[in-house]
One Martini backbone bead per residue (centre of mass of N, CA, C, O) as a GRO file, in nm:
protein
  260
    1UNK     BB    1 -12.305   3.067 -13.224
    2UNK     BB    2 -12.095   2.806 -13.190
    3UNK     BB    3 -11.958   2.553 -13.367
    4UNK     BB    4 -11.901   2.222 -13.356
    5UNK     BB    5 -11.645   2.042 -13.443
    6UNK     BB    6 -11.581   1.810 -13.678
    7UNK     BB    7 -11.457   1.516 -13.756
    8UNK     BB    8 -11.238   1.348 -13.965
    9UNK     BB    9 -11.290   1.049 -14.109
   10UNK     BB   10 -11.018   1.011 -14.259
   11UNK     BB   11 -10.833   1.060 -14.015
   12UNK     BB   12 -10.933   0.826 -13.839
   13UNK     BB   13 -10.861   0.596 -14.035
   14UNK     BB   14 -10.561   0.661 -14.051
   15UNK     BB   15 -10.496   0.616 -13.750
   16UNK     BB   16 -10.586   0.323 -13.733
   17UNK     BB   17 -10.396   0.213 -13.952
   18UNK     BB   18 -10.128   0.301 -13.816
   19UNK     BB   19 -10.169   0.139 -13.556
   20UNK     BB   20 -10.180  -0.136 -13.693
   21UNK     BB   21  -9.903  -0.122 -13.830
   22UNK     BB   22  -9.739  -0.092 -13.566
   23UNK     BB   23  -9.834  -0.355 -13.437
   24UNK     BB   24  -9.724  -0.540 -13.657
   25UNK     BB   25  -9.429  -0.445 -13.639
   26UNK     BB   26  -9.385  -0.521 -13.344
   27UNK     BB   27  -9.440  -0.819 -13.378
   28UNK     BB   28  -9.218  -0.876 -13.582
   29UNK     BB   29  -8.986  -0.788 -13.403
   30UNK     BB   30  -9.044  -0.975 -13.167
   31UNK     BB   31  -9.024  -1.238 -13.333
   32UNK     BB   32  -8.734  -1.197 -13.426
   33UNK     BB   33  -8.609  -1.189 -13.150
   34UNK     BB   34  -8.701  -1.469 -13.063
   35UNK     BB   35  -8.562  -1.623 -13.288
   36UNK     BB   36  -8.277  -1.532 -13.214
   37UNK     BB   37  -8.279  -1.646 -12.928
   38UNK     BB   38  -8.341  -1.937 -13.003
   39UNK     BB   39  -8.097  -1.977 -13.184
   40UNK     BB   40  -7.885  -1.914 -12.969
   41UNK     BB   41  -7.975  -2.130 -12.766
   42UNK     BB   42  -7.946  -2.373 -12.957
   43UNK     BB   43  -7.646  -2.325 -13.021
   44UNK     BB   44  -7.548  -2.345 -12.718
   45UNK     BB   45  -7.762  -2.597 -12.596
   46UNK     BB   46  -7.858  -2.820 -12.790
   47UNK     BB   47  -7.657  -3.056 -12.752
   48UNK     BB   48  -7.706  -3.094 -12.448
   49UNK     BB   49  -8.007  -3.155 -12.462
   50UNK     BB   50  -7.994  -3.396 -12.648
   51UNK     BB   51  -7.808  -3.564 -12.467
   52UNK     BB   52  -8.004  -3.576 -12.226
   53UNK     BB   53  -8.237  -3.711 -12.372
   54UNK     BB   54  -8.085  -3.962 -12.461
   55UNK     BB   55  -8.003  -4.053 -12.176
   56UNK     BB   56  -8.287  -4.075 -12.059
   57UNK     BB   57  -8.390  -4.285 -12.262
   58UNK     BB   58  -8.173  -4.493 -12.204
   59UNK     BB   59  -8.230  -4.526 -11.902
   60UNK     BB   60  -8.526  -4.611 -11.933
   61UNK     BB   61  -8.469  -4.858 -12.112
   62UNK     BB   62  -8.284  -4.999 -11.910
   63UNK     BB   63  -8.494  -5.022 -11.685
   64UNK     BB   64  -8.696  -5.194 -11.839
   65UNK     BB   65  -8.507  -5.425 -11.899
   66UNK     BB   66  -8.435  -5.491 -11.605
   67UNK     BB   67  -8.719  -5.545 -11.504
   68UNK     BB   68  -8.781  -5.781 -11.697
   69UNK     BB   69  -8.539  -5.952 -11.620
   70UNK     BB   70  -8.599  -5.984 -11.315
   71UNK     BB   71  -8.876  -6.110 -11.345
   72UNK     BB   72  -8.773  -6.354 -11.503
   73UNK     BB   73  -8.576  -6.453 -11.282
   74UNK     BB   74  -8.783  -6.487 -11.057
   75UNK     BB   75  -8.962  -6.689 -11.201
   76UNK     BB   76  -8.742  -6.894 -11.247
   77UNK     BB   77  -8.657  -6.927 -10.949
   78UNK     BB   78  -8.932  -7.023 -10.844
   79UNK     BB   79  -8.950  -7.281 -11.010
   80UNK     BB   80  -8.690  -7.410 -10.899
   81UNK     BB   81  -8.775  -7.410 -10.606
   82UNK     BB   82  -9.023  -7.587 -10.631
   83UNK     BB   83  -8.876  -7.831 -10.747
   84UNK     BB   84  -8.690  -7.876 -10.503
   85UNK     BB   85  -8.915  -7.922 -10.293
   86UNK     BB   86  -9.040  -8.163 -10.433
   87UNK     BB   87  -8.788  -8.343 -10.412
   88UNK     BB   88  -8.771  -8.343 -10.104
   89UNK     BB   89  -9.053  -8.457 -10.046
   90UNK     BB   90  -8.971  -8.727 -10.218
   91UNK     BB   91  -8.651  -8.787 -10.135
   92UNK     BB   92  -8.474  -8.636 -10.373
   93UNK     BB   93  -8.183  -8.499 -10.292
   94UNK     BB   94  -8.009  -8.484 -10.549
   95UNK     BB   95  -8.214  -8.328 -10.720
   96UNK     BB   96  -8.239  -8.093 -10.524
   97UNK     BB   97  -7.944  -8.003 -10.533
   98UNK     BB   98  -7.941  -7.952 -10.841
   99UNK     BB   99  -8.160  -7.718 -10.810
  100UNK     BB  100  -8.011  -7.538 -10.585
  101UNK     BB  101  -7.729  -7.457 -10.684
  102UNK     BB  102  -7.798  -7.228 -10.893
  103UNK     BB  103  -7.942  -7.051 -10.685
  104UNK     BB  104  -7.707  -7.021 -10.479
  105UNK     BB  105  -7.516  -6.884 -10.703
  106UNK     BB  106  -7.741  -6.703 -10.914
  107UNK     BB  107  -7.946  -6.591 -10.749
  108UNK     BB  108  -8.107  -6.410 -10.572
  109UNK     BB  109  -8.058  -6.312 -10.262
  110UNK     BB  110  -8.307  -6.458 -10.142
  111UNK     BB  111  -8.289  -6.727 -10.299
  112UNK     BB  112  -8.001  -6.804 -10.216
  113UNK     BB  113  -8.052  -6.807  -9.912
  114UNK     BB  114  -8.274  -7.022  -9.914
  115UNK     BB  115  -8.103  -7.248 -10.043
  116UNK     BB  116  -7.884  -7.257  -9.818
  117UNK     BB  117  -8.072  -7.332  -9.586
  118UNK     BB  118  -8.163  -7.602  -9.705
  119UNK     BB  119  -7.883  -7.731  -9.735
  120UNK     BB  120  -7.816  -7.714  -9.431
  121UNK     BB  121  -8.054  -7.888  -9.339
  122UNK     BB  122  -7.961  -8.143  -9.490
  123UNK     BB  123  -7.692  -8.172  -9.340
  124UNK     BB  124  -7.819  -8.212  -9.060
  125UNK     BB  125  -7.990  -8.464  -9.136
  126UNK     BB  126  -7.703  -8.621  -9.201
  127UNK     BB  127  -7.492  -8.517  -8.961
  128UNK     BB  128  -7.341  -8.248  -9.094
  129UNK     BB  129  -7.270  -7.997  -8.892
  130UNK     BB  130  -7.009  -7.869  -8.996
  131UNK     BB  131  -7.108  -7.791  -9.278
  132UNK     BB  132  -7.358  -7.635  -9.190
  133UNK     BB  133  -7.214  -7.421  -9.021
  134UNK     BB  134  -7.047  -7.299  -9.247
  135UNK     BB  135  -7.283  -7.216  -9.425
  136UNK     BB  136  -7.435  -7.038  -9.214
  137UNK     BB  137  -7.203  -6.836  -9.143
  138UNK     BB  138  -7.160  -6.739  -9.429
  139UNK     BB  139  -7.444  -6.619  -9.457
  140UNK     BB  140  -7.439  -6.436  -9.201
  141UNK     BB  141  -7.178  -6.269  -9.338
  142UNK     BB  142  -7.358  -6.179  -9.579
  143UNK     BB  143  -7.424  -5.855  -9.692
  144UNK     BB  144  -7.618  -5.935  -9.947
  145UNK     BB  145  -7.807  -6.053  -9.761
  146UNK     BB  146  -8.079  -6.070  -9.602
  147UNK     BB  147  -8.123  -6.014  -9.269
  148UNK     BB  148  -8.318  -6.244  -9.196
  149UNK     BB  149  -8.133  -6.472  -9.305
  150UNK     BB  150  -7.888  -6.409  -9.131
  151UNK     BB  151  -8.018  -6.450  -8.857
  152UNK     BB  152  -8.111  -6.741  -8.900
  153UNK     BB  153  -7.827  -6.853  -8.957
  154UNK     BB  154  -7.706  -6.791  -8.681
  155UNK     BB  155  -7.899  -6.963  -8.509
  156UNK     BB  156  -7.858  -7.235  -8.659
  157UNK     BB  157  -7.551  -7.248  -8.626
  158UNK     BB  158  -7.547  -7.252  -8.316
  159UNK     BB  159  -7.736  -7.495  -8.275
  160UNK     BB  160  -7.546  -7.699  -8.440
  161UNK     BB  161  -7.270  -7.594  -8.243
  162UNK     BB  162  -7.296  -7.552  -7.933
  163UNK     BB  163  -7.116  -7.783  -7.801
  164UNK     BB  164  -6.843  -7.658  -7.961
  165UNK     BB  165  -6.880  -7.384  -7.861
  166UNK     BB  166  -6.802  -7.096  -7.732
  167UNK     BB  167  -6.967  -6.891  -7.529
  168UNK     BB  168  -6.851  -6.626  -7.641
  169UNK     BB  169  -6.937  -6.681  -7.938
  170UNK     BB  170  -7.238  -6.699  -7.891
  171UNK     BB  171  -7.277  -6.417  -7.769
  172UNK     BB  172  -7.151  -6.246  -7.998
  173UNK     BB  173  -7.361  -6.345  -8.224
  174UNK     BB  174  -7.657  -6.318  -8.047
  175UNK     BB  175  -7.696  -6.065  -7.868
  176UNK     BB  176  -7.833  -5.864  -8.076
  177UNK     BB  177  -8.101  -6.067  -8.070
  178UNK     BB  178  -8.122  -6.076  -7.736
  179UNK     BB  179  -8.389  -5.874  -7.748
  180UNK     BB  180  -8.648  -5.714  -7.670
  181UNK     BB  181  -8.845  -5.704  -7.979
  182UNK     BB  182  -8.707  -5.911  -8.124
  183UNK     BB  183  -8.795  -6.161  -8.338
  184UNK     BB  184  -8.538  -6.351  -8.205
  185UNK     BB  185  -8.539  -6.357  -7.893
  186UNK     BB  186  -8.612  -6.644  -7.810
  187UNK     BB  187  -8.394  -6.808  -7.958
  188UNK     BB  188  -8.140  -6.637  -7.891
  189UNK     BB  189  -8.182  -6.609  -7.581
  190UNK     BB  190  -8.162  -6.908  -7.508
  191UNK     BB  191  -7.866  -6.949  -7.607
  192UNK     BB  192  -7.739  -6.728  -7.433
  193UNK     BB  193  -7.830  -6.840  -7.157
  194UNK     BB  194  -7.677  -7.108  -7.190
  195UNK     BB  195  -7.398  -6.974  -7.209
  196UNK     BB  196  -7.402  -6.852  -6.928
  197UNK     BB  197  -7.413  -7.125  -6.782
  198UNK     BB  198  -7.137  -7.226  -6.891
  199UNK     BB  199  -7.000  -6.974  -6.730
  200UNK     BB  200  -7.167  -6.938  -6.447
  201UNK     BB  201  -7.400  -6.700  -6.514
  202UNK     BB  202  -7.686  -6.681  -6.343
  203UNK     BB  203  -7.736  -6.366  -6.327
  204UNK     BB  204  -7.787  -6.366  -6.649
  205UNK     BB  205  -7.974  -6.607  -6.717
  206UNK     BB  206  -8.228  -6.566  -6.545
  207UNK     BB  207  -8.338  -6.292  -6.657
  208UNK     BB  208  -8.352  -6.392  -6.951
  209UNK     BB  209  -8.556  -6.617  -6.908
  210UNK     BB  210  -8.775  -6.433  -6.789
  211UNK     BB  211  -8.808  -6.249  -7.039
  212UNK     BB  212  -8.895  -6.473  -7.234
  213UNK     BB  213  -9.149  -6.570  -7.073
  214UNK     BB  214  -9.280  -6.261  -7.115
  215UNK     BB  215  -9.281  -6.300  -7.424
  216UNK     BB  216  -9.552  -6.302  -7.630
  217UNK     BB  217  -9.401  -6.346  -7.922
  218UNK     BB  218  -9.303  -6.600  -7.831
  219UNK     BB  219  -9.286  -6.912  -7.832
  220UNK     BB  220  -9.434  -7.131  -7.619
  221UNK     BB  221  -9.206  -7.338  -7.589
  222UNK     BB  222  -8.990  -7.132  -7.504
  223UNK     BB  223  -9.141  -7.008  -7.265
  224UNK     BB  224  -9.163  -7.265  -7.099
  225UNK     BB  225  -8.862  -7.322  -7.066
  226UNK     BB  226  -8.785  -7.044  -6.948
  227UNK     BB  227  -8.964  -7.067  -6.697
  228UNK     BB  228  -8.824  -7.313  -6.575
  229UNK     BB  229  -8.534  -7.197  -6.564
  230UNK     BB  230  -8.599  -6.952  -6.388
  231UNK     BB  231  -8.703  -7.114  -6.145
  232UNK     BB  232  -8.441  -7.274  -6.091
  233UNK     BB  233  -8.277  -6.985  -6.056
  234UNK     BB  234  -8.487  -6.786  -5.888
  235UNK     BB  235  -8.696  -6.666  -6.109
  236UNK     BB  236  -8.965  -6.472  -6.185
  237UNK     BB  237  -9.198  -6.562  -6.477
  238UNK     BB  238  -9.484  -6.488  -6.364
  239UNK     BB  239  -9.786  -6.319  -6.455
  240UNK     BB  240 -10.014  -6.548  -6.533
  241UNK     BB  241 -10.123  -6.821  -6.381
  242UNK     BB  242 -10.364  -6.920  -6.550
  243UNK     BB  243 -10.218  -6.909  -6.822
  244UNK     BB  244  -9.991  -7.103  -6.754
  245UNK     BB  245 -10.165  -7.349  -6.688
  246UNK     BB  246 -10.302  -7.365  -6.964
  247UNK     BB  247 -10.045  -7.404  -7.132
  248UNK     BB  248  -9.946  -7.662  -6.990
  249UNK     BB  249 -10.191  -7.836  -7.065
  250UNK     BB  250 -10.153  -7.810  -7.371
  251UNK     BB  251  -9.862  -7.924  -7.388
  252UNK     BB  252  -9.941  -8.209  -7.259
  253UNK     BB  253 -10.200  -8.278  -7.450
  254UNK     BB  254 -10.195  -8.105  -7.698
  255UNK     BB  255 -10.352  -7.949  -7.962
  256UNK     BB  256 -10.649  -8.065  -7.898
  257UNK     BB  257 -10.706  -7.922  -7.618
  258UNK     BB  258 -10.791  -7.629  -7.719
  259UNK     BB  259 -11.083  -7.736  -7.834
  260UNK     BB  260 -11.228  -7.814  -7.544
   0.00000   0.00000   0.00000
């Protein structure tokens, strides 16, 4: 019977040690290669990467500075605005104008537009409609001002100078706003309809008055006037008779009637 040969323990240990040495050698070579690649990459792109990082940090720092600056300016503008309104409420118009002027000139877009609207309102209160109209139309045509302020300025400017404006000019300025669904439909539509009447175009004024009367989001006072004008022109503007009668009773009796 043949004996099974036994393995040499020393040979096994030697094989394990050689395998370990080869593994270590491979790791060292791999690490060296990686270091060379990293060095080459850093040499080729290092300056660009550093420049990008510096620019990114600079941009972020600038954004933080600008954010803090704008917040400070807004807070400052708000305080000035409140002071101007307090002066107006107290009847000190000169002091109010002194407070509004820097806001109108150097305030944020919204603050400047608000200040100009108030100044134009003060001019109207003094009977200087020509100056107010110029101010309002200048604001309305200012593309840097918020759109809502521009639209309001257009409507107030037309209202302040309606008697002296040509109907064509009224229609050209306000027709884009005189559409159902537009937030300014009631106010702008009423002025456009009146301009149509000045042109003798009852066929355009009547339907527009009727549409305003049916616009639920329009102010009740405007809807009431539009309903009456539509009726005079022969256009039906009544949707709910009972609701119309109730609104008319409230308008005639005053605000307190709605609580009865």
